[in-house]
C-alpha positions in Angstrom: 61.2 56.0 55.8 60.4 59.8 56.4 61.2 63.1 54.7 62.9 65.9 56.6 64.4 69.1 55.2 63.6 67.7 51.7 65.7 64.6 52.2 64.4 61.0 52.3 65.8 58.9 55.2 65.7 55.1 55.7 65.8 55.4 59.5 63.5 52.9 61.2 63.5 54.4 64.7 64.8 57.5 66.4 64.4 56.7 70.0 66.9 55.6 72.6 67.5 55.9 76.3 70.4 56.2 78.8 72.2 53.1 79.9 70.5 51.0 77.2 73.5 48.8 76.6 75.0 48.4 80.1 76.2 44.8 79.8 77.5 45.3 76.3 79.5 48.4 77.3 81.0 46.4 80.3 82.2 43.8 77.8 83.7 46.5 75.4 85.4 48.2 78.3 87.3 45.0 79.2 88.6 44.8 75.6 89.4 48.3 74.4 90.2 51.7 75.9 89.4 54.3 73.3 90.4 58.0 73.8 88.1 59.3 71.1 84.6 57.7 70.5 82.0 58.2 67.8 78.4 57.3 68.6 77.1 56.7 65.1 73.3 57.0 65.2 73.4 58.8 68.5 69.7 59.9 68.3 68.9 62.3 71.1 72.2 62.0 72.8 71.6 59.6 75.6 74.1 57.1 74.2 76.8 59.7 74.3 76.2 60.3 77.9 76.3 56.6 78.6 79.5 56.1 76.7 81.1 59.0 78.6 80.1 57.3 81.9 81.9 54.1 80.8 84.9 55.9 79.2 85.3 59.0 81.3 88.7 59.9 79.9 87.4 59.7 76.3 86.1 62.4 74.1 82.7 61.3 72.9 81.2 62.7 69.6 77.7 61.9 68.4 76.4 61.9 64.9 73.0 61.1 63.4 71.2 61.2 60.0 68.2 63.0 61.5 68.6 66.7 61.9 65.5 66.8 64.2 67.0 64.5 66.8 70.4 66.2 66.5 68.7 69.5 67.5 67.3 67.8 70.6 70.7 66.2 71.5 72.4 69.6 71.3 69.9 71.1 73.6 69.9 68.3 76.1 73.6 67.6 76.1 75.5 70.8 75.3 78.8 69.5 76.6 79.0 67.0 73.6 79.8 67.7 70.0 77.1 66.4 67.6 77.5 66.2 63.9 75.3 65.4 60.9 76.3 61.9 59.8 77.7 62.5 56.4 81.3 62.3 55.2 81.5 66.1 54.8 80.8 66.5 58.6 83.1 63.7 59.5 85.9 64.7 57.2 89.3 65.2 59.0 87.9 63.4 62.1 89.5 60.3 63.6 88.1 57.9 66.2 89.6 55.1 68.2 86.2 53.4 68.5 82.9 53.7 66.6 79.8 52.5 68.2 76.8 51.7 65.9 74.3 50.3 68.3 71.1 49.1 66.6 71.9 51.2 63.6 72.4 48.5 61.0 69.3 46.5 61.8 67.1 46.7 58.7 63.7 45.4 58.0 63.0 44.5 54.4 62.2 47.5 52.4 59.5 47.9 49.8 59.2 45.1 47.3 60.5 47.1 44.4 63.8 47.6 46.2 66.6 45.5 44.9 67.3 42.6 47.3 70.9 43.6 47.6 70.2 47.2 48.6 70.3 46.6 52.3 73.7 44.9 52.2 75.0 47.6 49.8 73.9 50.3 52.2 75.7 48.5 55.0 78.9 48.0 53.0 78.9 51.7 51.9 78.4 52.9 55.5 81.1 50.7 56.9 83.5 51.9 54.2 82.8 55.5 55.1 83.2 54.8 58.8 86.5 53.0 58.1 87.8 56.3 56.7 87.5 58.0 60.1 88.6 55.0 62.2 92.1 55.2 63.6 94.6 52.5 62.8 94.0 49.7 65.2 90.6 51.2 65.9 87.5 49.2 67.0 84.1 49.0 65.3 81.4 48.0 67.7 78.1 46.8 66.2 75.0 45.9 68.2 72.1 44.0 66.6 73.6 44.4 63.1 71.7 42.4 60.5 75.0 42.0 58.6 78.3 40.4 59.7 81.9 40.4 58.5 82.4 44.0 57.3 85.1 44.1 54.7 88.5 45.1 55.9 87.9 44.2 59.5 88.7 41.1 61.7 86.4 39.9 64.3 87.6 40.4 67.9 84.6 38.8 69.5 80.9 38.1 69.4 78.8 38.4 72.6 75.1 37.8 71.9 74.1 40.6 69.6 77.3 42.5 70.1 80.1 42.2 67.5 83.5 43.9 68.0 85.8 44.3 65.0 89.3 45.6 64.6 91.0 47.0 61.5 
């Protein structure tokens, strides 16, 4: 947990690197062909670049909860659109696929936190993402602590990779 611009974030890590999920993206590419992709939790933008490499005809948009890493992403990858990940920024957007790679992996929070908090956070975030996912869209989760998001059907599980459809 850290504080930035007066807001408290429950973000465990902010780092990523290019081509981090090569095998997983090869699997996804065999199953879906999205035209508009959201990298939810894009960090400093490398995931957007990797997604564009695997889906060259798709528009890739990145979003993150951390304004500091978004500034870095915008400087490093000016060809991509980067948004703050709140529903105001995502309003009126629609995506064929949403990738949340290592985003919903939570360690236990402080002891005074309600035990259900982590699942509630996941359910709330998934409900918000569902609002911007196109009909027949795909939700791609990697290393998610939680399974079976409400309103989705499982297309397949491949190790730590889960692919869901509306």
